[in-house]
DRENSEFI-393316 format. One record per residue (C-alpha): residue number from 1; x, y, z. Coordinates in Angstrom, 2 decimals. Layout:
<atom martor="NUM" u="X" v="Y" w="Z"/>
...
REM end
This chain:
<atom martor="1" u="-87.54" v="-13.95" w="-16.89"/>
<atom martor="2" u="-88.51" v="-17.60" w="-17.36"/>
<atom martor="3" u="-87.06" v="-19.96" w="-19.35"/>
<atom martor="4" u="-86.48" v="-24.06" w="-18.30"/>
<atom martor="5" u="-83.19" v="-24.01" w="-16.84"/>
<atom martor="6" u="-80.87" v="-28.07" w="-16.13"/>
<atom martor="7" u="-78.84" v="-28.15" w="-13.30"/>
<atom martor="8" u="-76.03" v="-31.14" w="-13.30"/>
<atom martor="9" u="-74.89" v="-31.09" w="-9.37"/>
<atom martor="10" u="-71.36" v="-32.09" w="-9.21"/>
<atom martor="11" u="-68.50" v="-32.02" w="-6.36"/>
<atom martor="12" u="-67.82" v="-28.50" w="-7.22"/>
<atom martor="13" u="-71.58" v="-27.59" w="-7.06"/>
<atom martor="14" u="-74.00" v="-27.05" w="-9.67"/>
<atom martor="15" u="-73.63" v="-26.73" w="-13.22"/>
<atom martor="16" u="-76.70" v="-24.80" w="-14.74"/>
<atom martor="17" u="-77.55" v="-24.26" w="-18.63"/>
<atom martor="18" u="-80.73" v="-23.33" w="-20.60"/>
<atom martor="19" u="-81.59" v="-25.60" w="-23.72"/>
<atom martor="20" u="-83.69" v="-22.94" w="-25.50"/>
<atom martor="21" u="-80.29" v="-20.75" w="-25.58"/>
<atom martor="22" u="-77.34" v="-22.69" w="-27.39"/>
<atom martor="23" u="-73.77" v="-22.06" w="-25.97"/>
<atom martor="24" u="-75.83" v="-20.01" w="-22.34"/>
<atom martor="25" u="-74.12" v="-21.77" w="-18.99"/>
<atom martor="26" u="-73.59" v="-20.86" w="-16.01"/>
<atom martor="27" u="-72.68" v="-22.09" w="-12.13"/>
<atom martor="28" u="-72.32" v="-22.32" w="-8.75"/>
<atom martor="29" u="-71.79" v="-23.95" w="-5.67"/>
<atom martor="30" u="-75.46" v="-24.06" w="-4.84"/>
<atom martor="31" u="-78.28" v="-24.13" w="-6.13"/>
<atom martor="32" u="-79.34" v="-20.55" w="-5.13"/>
<atom martor="33" u="-76.48" v="-19.42" w="-6.48"/>
<atom martor="34" u="-76.66" v="-21.40" w="-9.56"/>
<atom martor="35" u="-79.92" v="-19.68" w="-10.36"/>
<atom martor="36" u="-78.66" v="-15.99" w="-9.80"/>
<atom martor="37" u="-75.55" v="-16.38" w="-12.08"/>
<atom martor="38" u="-77.65" v="-18.19" w="-15.23"/>
<atom martor="39" u="-80.62" v="-15.08" w="-14.25"/>
<atom martor="40" u="-77.27" v="-12.49" w="-15.19"/>
<atom martor="41" u="-76.04" v="-15.09" w="-18.19"/>
<atom martor="42" u="-79.45" v="-14.96" w="-19.89"/>
<atom martor="43" u="-79.87" v="-10.90" w="-19.29"/>
<atom martor="44" u="-76.03" v="-11.01" w="-21.09"/>
<atom martor="45" u="-76.63" v="-13.42" w="-23.95"/>
<atom martor="46" u="-80.16" v="-11.80" w="-24.72"/>
<atom martor="47" u="-77.87" v="-7.97" w="-24.44"/>
<atom martor="48" u="-75.26" v="-9.69" w="-26.88"/>
<atom martor="49" u="-78.48" v="-10.76" w="-28.97"/>
<atom martor="50" u="-79.83" v="-7.45" w="-29.89"/>
<atom martor="51" u="-75.82" v="-6.13" w="-30.70"/>
<atom martor="52" u="-74.96" v="-9.15" w="-33.28"/>
<atom martor="53" u="-78.37" v="-8.44" w="-35.12"/>
<atom martor="54" u="-79.82" v="-4.92" w="-35.42"/>
<atom martor="55" u="-79.26" v="-3.62" w="-38.10"/>
<atom martor="56" u="-78.67" v="-6.91" w="-39.79"/>
<atom martor="57" u="-81.98" v="-7.91" w="-42.51"/>
<atom martor="58" u="-85.30" v="-9.86" w="-41.75"/>
<atom martor="59" u="-84.11" v="-13.19" w="-43.26"/>
<atom martor="60" u="-80.78" v="-12.99" w="-40.59"/>
<atom martor="61" u="-82.70" v="-12.53" w="-38.04"/>
<atom martor="62" u="-85.36" v="-15.61" w="-38.93"/>
<atom martor="63" u="-82.09" v="-17.87" w="-39.17"/>
<atom martor="64" u="-80.66" v="-16.53" w="-35.87"/>
<atom martor="65" u="-83.94" v="-17.61" w="-34.27"/>
<atom martor="66" u="-84.16" v="-20.67" w="-36.17"/>
<atom martor="67" u="-80.98" v="-21.39" w="-35.07"/>
<atom martor="68" u="-81.59" v="-21.61" w="-31.20"/>
<atom martor="69" u="-85.73" v="-23.21" w="-31.86"/>
<atom martor="70" u="-88.10" v="-21.20" w="-33.36"/>
<atom martor="71" u="-90.11" v="-21.72" w="-36.36"/>
<atom martor="72" u="-92.22" v="-19.57" w="-38.24"/>
<atom martor="73" u="-96.02" v="-20.30" w="-38.25"/>
<atom martor="74" u="-96.90" v="-17.34" w="-40.03"/>
<atom martor="75" u="-95.44" v="-15.13" w="-43.16"/>
<atom martor="76" u="-97.28" v="-11.60" w="-44.32"/>
<atom martor="77" u="-96.39" v="-8.54" w="-43.72"/>
<atom martor="78" u="-94.63" v="-9.59" w="-40.59"/>
<atom martor="79" u="-93.10" v="-13.10" w="-39.99"/>
<atom martor="80" u="-94.69" v="-14.99" w="-36.76"/>
<atom martor="81" u="-92.24" v="-17.43" w="-35.13"/>
<atom martor="82" u="-92.73" v="-19.28" w="-32.10"/>
<atom martor="83" u="-90.99" v="-21.75" w="-29.82"/>
<atom martor="84" u="-93.86" v="-22.86" w="-28.33"/>
<atom martor="85" u="-93.42" v="-21.23" w="-25.10"/>
<atom martor="86" u="-92.74" v="-17.34" w="-26.95"/>
<atom martor="87" u="-94.13" v="-15.85" w="-29.73"/>
<atom martor="88" u="-92.36" v="-13.09" w="-31.66"/>
<atom martor="89" u="-93.37" v="-11.12" w="-35.56"/>
<atom martor="90" u="-90.38" v="-9.39" w="-37.19"/>
<atom martor="91" u="-91.30" v="-6.40" w="-39.48"/>
<atom martor="92" u="-90.03" v="-7.23" w="-43.17"/>
<atom martor="93" u="-87.02" v="-4.40" w="-42.30"/>
<atom martor="94" u="-84.68" v="-3.81" w="-43.83"/>
<atom martor="95" u="-82.15" v="-3.13" w="-41.89"/>
<atom martor="96" u="-83.41" v="-3.80" w="-38.37"/>
<atom martor="97" u="-83.05" v="-0.90" w="-35.95"/>
<atom martor="98" u="-81.70" v="-1.87" w="-32.57"/>
<atom martor="99" u="-85.37" v="-0.75" w="-30.99"/>
<atom martor="100" u="-87.33" v="-2.79" w="-33.58"/>
<atom martor="101" u="-84.70" v="-5.57" w="-31.53"/>
<atom martor="102" u="-85.06" v="-4.46" w="-28.05"/>
<atom martor="103" u="-88.62" v="-5.53" w="-28.95"/>
<atom martor="104" u="-88.72" v="-9.01" w="-29.78"/>
<atom martor="105" u="-85.44" v="-9.65" w="-27.30"/>
<atom martor="106" u="-88.69" v="-8.08" w="-25.04"/>
<atom martor="107" u="-91.63" v="-10.51" w="-26.62"/>
<atom martor="108" u="-88.69" v="-13.28" w="-26.39"/>
<atom martor="109" u="-88.63" v="-13.14" w="-22.25"/>
<atom martor="110" u="-91.07" v="-14.18" w="-20.14"/>
<atom martor="111" u="-90.90" v="-10.91" w="-17.34"/>
<atom martor="112" u="-92.39" v="-13.38" w="-13.36"/>
REM end
């Protein structure tokens, strides 16, 4: 996954956060350990995102994505959103099922 991350060094080691994912933070004694820990935190964050949003109205998902920095680019039969790095397409289905949510999260992720 590729997300911009921010490191802050302190006497205890490194704190790291992901600005694109509010509340996604971790730490480590070294920069490498902090990086490995934040990768786990990103995966956990996205897993929780799926759990909290599947089965909901598509408009709830649009609001959630807006809260983490996505903007609507186009509305038609689907809603297309982007945060400048990732583009997601949200079908206007009610409710959104887990498979669709998994695909949306896969679109948010940028696997290297």
